[in-house]
C-alpha positions in Angstrom: 38.8 -20.8 12.2 37.1 -19.2 15.2 33.4 -19.5 15.8 33.0 -15.6 15.3 34.6 -16.0 11.7 32.3 -19.0 11.0 29.0 -17.0 12.0 30.3 -14.1 9.8 30.8 -16.5 6.7 27.3 -18.2 7.3 25.3 -15.1 7.6 23.4 -14.2 4.5 24.5 -10.8 2.8 21.5 -8.4 2.6 21.1 -6.3 -0.3 21.6 -2.6 0.0 18.1 -0.8 0.6 16.7 0.6 -2.6 16.4 4.6 -2.5 13.4 5.3 -4.8 13.5 8.7 -6.6 10.5 11.0 -6.1 9.3 10.3 -9.7 9.4 6.6 -8.9 7.6 6.9 -5.7 5.0 9.1 -7.3 4.4 6.7 -10.0 4.1 3.8 -7.6 1.7 5.6 -5.5 -0.5 6.7 -8.3 -0.3 2.9 -9.5 -1.3 1.9 -6.0 -4.1 4.3 -5.7 -5.7 2.7 -9.0 -5.2 -0.9 -7.8 -3.8 -2.6 -4.9 -2.6 -5.7 -6.7 -0.6 -6.0 -10.0 -0.8 -8.9 -12.4 2.7 -10.2 -13.3 2.5 -8.6 -16.6 1.4 -5.1 -15.0 4.2 -5.4 -12.5 6.9 -6.1 -15.1 5.6 -3.2 -17.2 5.6 -0.8 -14.3 9.1 -2.0 -13.3 10.4 -1.5 -17.0 8.8 2.0 -17.1 10.4 3.2 -13.9 13.7 1.4 -14.4 13.4 -0.9 -11.5 13.5 -4.6 -11.1 10.3 -6.8 -10.8 11.4 -7.7 -7.4 11.7 -3.9 -6.2 8.0 -3.3 -7.4 6.6 -6.4 -5.9 8.4 -5.7 -2.6 7.2 -2.0 -2.7 3.7 -3.2 -3.3 3.9 -5.7 -0.3 5.2 -3.1 1.9 2.6 -0.5 0.9 -0.2 -2.9 1.5 1.2 -3.7 5.0 1.5 0.0 5.8 -2.3 0.4 4.6 -3.1 -2.6 7.0 -1.4 -0.9 9.8 -3.1 2.4 9.2 -6.5 0.4 9.4 -5.5 -1.4 12.6 -4.5 1.8 14.1 -7.8 3.6 13.2 -9.8 0.7 14.7 -7.7 0.5 17.8 -8.1 4.2 18.7 -12.0 3.7 18.0 -12.0 6.3 15.3 -14.8 4.7 13.2 -15.5 7.7 11.2 -11.9 8.2 10.2 -11.6 4.5 9.5 -14.8 4.6 7.4 -13.6 7.3 5.2 -10.1 5.7 4.9 -11.8 2.4 3.9 -14.0 4.2 1.3 -11.1 6.1 -0.2 -8.8 3.0 -0.5 -11.2 0.4 -1.6 -14.4 1.9 -3.0 -13.3 5.1 -4.8 -10.4 3.3 -6.6 -12.7 0.6 -7.8 -13.2 0.7 -11.6 -16.9 0.0 -11.1 -17.5 3.1 -8.8 -15.1 5.6 -10.3 -16.6 8.8 -11.4 -19.9 8.2 -9.5 -21.3 10.4 -6.9 -20.4 9.4 -3.3 -22.3 10.9 -0.4 -20.9 10.1 3.2 -23.0 10.6 6.2 -21.8 10.6 9.9 -23.7 10.2 13.2 -21.5 11.4 15.9 -23.5 9.6 18.6 -22.3 6.2 17.3 -19.5 7.1 15.2 -20.9 5.5 12.1 -20.4 6.5 8.6 -22.9 5.5 5.9 -22.5 5.7 2.1 -24.8 6.3 -0.8 -23.6 5.9 -4.2 
């Protein structure tokens, strides 16, 4: 057997990329907006409801959190502190069960690029 044939045999076979339907993506995004992390029970429930595997939901959530992290880093690196503050508030505070339904006022001082929040 040639070296090339051995390399082919030794390589792991990758699973085909999952193509989520629009309805599945919409449900996953709504769920993610409510909470960034799911318990095992919540994850299995969501997977069953969407006809996905537990691993697919887990991987989607991991990828989505990483995407959220990249957005945050990009805003910070650009020095866009106001956009970062609005992004941060929308993802972490407005989706919090303790703060939902409460009034949120955001103030911006353009000189320093600072956003303040009053709940």
